N, C-alpha and C positions, 0 to 999 in steps of 0.2 A: 166721459173721457178720463176723468180722474180715477174712476173705478178701474178702468183698463190699465192705467199706468201703475196703480198700486198693485193690481193683480200681477202685472208683468214683473214688478220688482220682487214681490213675494215668491213667484214661481222661480225666478232666477236664483234667489237665495236658497230655496229648498233644493233645487237642482245642484247648486254649488255645494251644499252640505252633503248631499248623497254622493257627489263626485261625478255626476252626469252633466254633460253640456259644458259649454265654454265658461271660463271664469268671467265675471263681470268686468268689463273694461271701464276705465274712468269716463270714457266718452258716453257709454250707455247710461251711467249714473248721472252724468251731467245733463243729458237730454231729458231724463225723467224729472230731474229737479227743475229744469227750465220750463218744462211743460206745466208742472205744478205751479210755479211762480206766475206763469202767463195766465193760467186759469184764475188764480187769486186776484191778479190785477184787473182782469176783465170784469170780475164781479164788483170791484170797488169803484171803478171809474166809469161814469156814464159818458156817452158820446156827446160832444157839444152840439147844440142846435144853433145853426147859423141863420141870421136874418139876411134878407136880400142886400142890405147895406154892407154886412160883413163880407158877403161873397164878392161884392164889387171891390171892396178894399183889398181883399186877398188876391183877386184876379189882376188888379193893376193898382199897386200901392200909391202911385202918383195921382190917380183919379180923384181921390178924396181930398188931396191937398192942392190940386191944380198944377202939380209939377208935370214936367215933360216925360218922355220915355225913360225907362230904367237906365241908369248909368249916365245920364246927361245932366248938365247943370243949366243955369238960366241962359247961358249964351249958346246952348246947343252943342257944346263940345262934349264928346263922349269919353274923354279921358283915356284915349288910346295911347299906345307907345309913340314916342317922338321918332321920326325917321330922320336919320342923319345922312 
């Protein structure tokens, strides 16, 4: 992927010097840079390995602490707007 991106940038520069093809837009350069940054970050950061306990806590944060449904307090009030 990186090789294709670099080859694309080089080809665009050569065509620009010769005067053939469209001038590189800032958008194209930005896309090439963002692809490169994305590839670098993927190599540096390993995906986290979640345990079943982690999955339970992420699935329902209140399950680990004994709290009720999301958005409710101990009285069961959901904190909605007051109707006047």
